[in-house]
N, C-alpha and C positions, 0 to 999 in steps of 0.2 A: 513620497508615499507616507500615508498616515497609518501608524501601527496601533493607534488607540482603538479599542473595540467599542462599537456602538452598543446601545441598550439591547437591540435585537440580537446582535452577535453574542452578547453575554448570556442572553436568555437561551439561545441554542446550546451554548457551551454548558450551562447549568442543567438544562434538560438532559443532555447526553450523559453528563457526569452523574446526575442523580439516578437516572435509570440504570446505567451500567454498574454503578457502585452497588446497587441493591440486587441486580439480577445476574451479574457476571463476576462474582467474587472468585477467589482462587479455588474454593471447593467446587463451585459450579463449573468452572472451566476444566478442572481436572476430571470431573464426572463426564463431561462431554467428550474430552479427549480420550479417556479410557473406555468410553462406552461403545466404541467401534467405528462409527462414521466420522467422528471428529467434527460434528456439526450440531449446533443447538437450534432446533427448529423454533422453539418458543422465543428465544432471544431474537432470531431473525424476524419473526412476525411482528414483534413489538417495535423493533428498530426501524423497520421499513414500512410497516403498516400503520400502526398508531402514531408513531413519530414522523413518518414520512421522509426519513433521511436519505433513502435511496434516490429520491428525486431532487436533492439539494441543488445539483448543477443542471437539472433538466429544465428547459424553458417552460414558462407557465402555460403556453399554448399547447404544450404536449403533456400536460398533467403534472408538471414538476413545481418546485418552489421558486425556480428562476434565480437562485442565488449563485455565489461564486466560490472560488477556490479558498478564500479566507475562511468562509463558513465551513467548507468541507474540511479544512485543516483542523479546525476546532473540534469537530466530531471525530476525526481520525486520531487525534491525540488521545481522546478518551477510549476509542476502541483499542488503540495500542497499549494504553495503560492497563487494560484488563485482558489482553490477548484474546479478544472476542473470537470464538471459533465459528465465524460466519463469513461468507464471501462478500462482505460489504465493500472492501476496496476493489475487488474484481468487478463488481457490478456497478457501483455508484461512481467509480473513477474510470477504470480502464474501459469497460464496455460503453459507458455513456460518452466518454471522450472519443472513442473510435467511431461511434455512430454520428456524433456531432461533426467530426472532422471529415468523414468520408461519404456519408449517406446523402442521397437527395431528399428533397422535402417529403416526398411520399413515403420513403423508407423510414425517415425520422418519425413521421406521424404514426407509423405502424409499430416501430420498435421502442421508441422512447417512453410511451405510456406504459408499456409492459415493464420496462426496467424501473420506472418511477414507482410503480405499484408493488414492486418486490419480486419480480421474476429473477431468479438467481442466474448469474452469468459467469462464464470463465473466458479469459482472453489468452489465446495462444499466439504469441508473436515474437518470442525472444530467441528461439533456437529451433533448428531442424524443421524448417518450413516445408510444407508439402507443395506439390505441384498442381496447378490447375490447367487442364488442357482438354479440349474436346468435350466440355461439359462434365468432366469428372475431376474430383479432388482425390489425389492419391499421395501416399507417403505417410510421414509421421511428423508430429510436432511435440516438442519436449517442454517440460516445466510449466504445464498448465495447472494453475492452482484452483482447488475446489471443483475440479471438473466432475468429480464423482457425484456431486449433488446439484450440478448446474442444470438449468432448463434450456439455456441458450449458450452456444459456443461461438465466439467470434475468432476467426482464424486468419492469420496473415500468411500469405502464400509466397512462394519463391519469386513469382513475377510481380510482386507488390500489389496483389489484390487483397481485399478483405471479404471473407465469406462468412455468412451467418448460417449456422446449422442448429436445428432442434437437437436436443440431447438424445432423442430416440431415433435419429436419422439412420436409415439402413446403410450398412457398410462402415459405421463408426464403432470403434472399439476403444475403451478407456482402460489403460493399464496403470494401476496404482504404482507409485514409485516409493521406495524407502526414503524417508526424509528425517533430517535431524530435528526439524521443528514439527512436532506432532499437532500443533494448533493451527497449522496451515498446510494441508495435504497437497502433495504434488502428484501429477500423473503425466504419462505419455499418451498422446492420442494417435490412433492408427486410422487412416482414411482410405476408403475405396467407395466414395459416395458420388451420386449424381448431384449436380449443382445446376439450378436454373438461373437465368439472368437476374431474376428478382432477388436471389440470395446473395448477389455480389453487390457490396456497398459502393455506390458510384460507378465509375467506369472500370471495366476489367483492366488490371495493370496500372491503374491510375491512383492507387492509394499510398504510394510511397511516402509522400509528405504527411499524410494523415497518420500512417503508422509511426513515423518518427515523432510527430507531435504527441501522439498518445503515450508513447514510451517516455518522452521527455516530461510531460505533465505528470505522468504516473510516478516517475522518479522523484520529482520535486515534492509531490504530496506524500510519497512514502516516508519522506523525512519527518513529517508531522507524526505519523504513526510510530516511527522509531523513537521520537522524542517522548511520546507518551510512555512507552515501555521503559525508557531510561529514567523518567521521572518516578515511575512506580518503584523501580529498583532502588533509587535513592531514598524515597519515602519509607520503604520497608526497612532499609538499613538504619535510618535515623530512629525509627520506632524501636528497633531491636537494641540500638545503642543506649536507649533510655531505660530499657527493661533489664538487660543482662548485667549482672553485678559480679565483679571480681575484686578481691582484696578489699571488700567493703565499699566499693565505689562502682557507679554505673560506668561501663566501659567507654561510653561516649565522652566521659570527662578526661580521658587520657589524650595527651597532646597528639601523639602519632595518629590516633583514630580520628581526631578532629581534622587533621591535615588532609587525610584521605577523603573524608566527607566533603571538605571544602573544595577539593579538586573535582570530585564528582559533581558537585553543584555547579561549578563553573562550566563543566562540559555540557550539562543539561541545559543551562541557560543559553549558552552559545548555540547549541543545537536548535533550541526553540527560536532564537533570533534568525538563524539561517532559514529555518522552515517557514517562518512568517514572511520573510523577504521573498522566498520562492513563491508562496501562495499569492502575495500581493503582485508579484511580477506576472504571474499567470493571468490574473484578473485585468491588469493594466496594459499588457503587451498583446499585440496582434498575433504573435506566434511565429517569430523568426527562428525556426529551429536550427538554422545554420550558424547562429551567433546572436550577439546582442544580449540585452539585459535578461530576457527570459531564460535563454539557454544557460547563461553564466550563473544566474541565481539557482536554477534547478541542479546543475552539476555541483555547485558549491554545497548546497543544502544536503544533497544525497550523499556525497562523499564524507562530509563532516559528521552528519548524523549517524552514519554507519559506524565510523570509528568511535564516536562518543558512546553510542549504545553498547558496543562490544566492551569498551573499557569500563563503563559504569556497571554493566551486568556482571562482568568478571570480578570487579572490586567488591560488589555486593556479596558474592559468594565467599570471597576471602574474609570480609569483615563480619560475616555471620559465623565464622569459625567452623567447627566440625559439623554443625547442623546444616550449614549451607551446602555441604557436599552430598547430602542424603537425597534419595529418590523422593522421600515423603515431603521434603520442603519444596516450595514452588520456585525458588530462585533459579533452579536449572531450566525451568520452562522459559524464563526471560533470557537466560544466557543462550539457549538454543535458538530462540527467535532472533536474537541479535546476530548470531553467526549466519543463520540462513538468509535473513533479510539483506545482509551485506553483499550477497552475491546474486540477488534477484533483481531483475530489471537493470542489469549491468553491474559489473563489479566496481568496487571503489577505484581500482586502477583505471578502468575504462572511463569512468566519469572524470577523473583527474586528467587523463590524457585528452579528453574532449575539451576540458576547461583550458588546458595548455594551448590547444590549437586556437581557441577563441582569443586568448590573450596575445598569442604570437601573430595572429592574422594581420593586425595593423602594421606590425614591424615588417613582416614578409612583403606585404603590399607596397610599403614605402621603399624597401630595398629593391623590389622589382622595377619600380618606377624610375 
């Protein structure tokens, strides 16, 4: 794998960073979070409309840019850096991957152009899957993010079907859930909805592999978003260390402070390496979700980035001293995102357990033989 960025990839990264730095600073994010919906409409319109980033991984024939996971990881690092309160990950990663993995060509031609043009989506496939029987979807689905502002809902069912619903579908109720991370709102979905065959992606009951791949790719790419948040926590702490003076010296000149900053930097850089490897594996691998390089890379990236983000965000609060513990300072927003993200799309323990099974599989197979 070649980890050197091309000129086009650098241009994408710079465009995302330049826009988000100007439009999504800490004050703007706090205003969106405390404004009620936790969603920034203007930010979404520019990110997906003018910049076209919602269609990064959508094929060109369906109105997208036809790029890959590496380019997506570059943008996700920037959205993670600013805690962008928009359903970008939900739409451009989870929803797009689910449609690509499960839908037939006709369904892709209908859904992908909508997603690429900025139709907001939410994916419910991690817990409490509803049942699909007799043309009705019934039950609940938990932990759907940004469902309260979604236009499309993609729902995994207990029988391994993927169902697409409009947000105003009769019989659908969205229950907001209290969340530690106010920059990414969670909801529980309640269903008693009629479902037509056209709303089922691919064959009924045949989306098990597509669901697993969507969650696996999502986990690998979430590591890039987590890396961005960790990087911001480190950068903000370095800036503070240069400005805060004690005993006539900048606190960043004290050896103990330097040691903690160095440890934080190592965690961020290792997290970025793991996230880059996962993105490259997604692009180069055909998608063997039961093992192989793709699954191994995604599980490693997701588990390591989760631990790194939590550690760096926690150390950032400590190194900011008293101000870091206040509600007015933005450090707690990153700490809460780090904690919440660590249990979304599978916990750290679940990803490490899956990784252990991959590592042990050759040994088990050899012993059985």
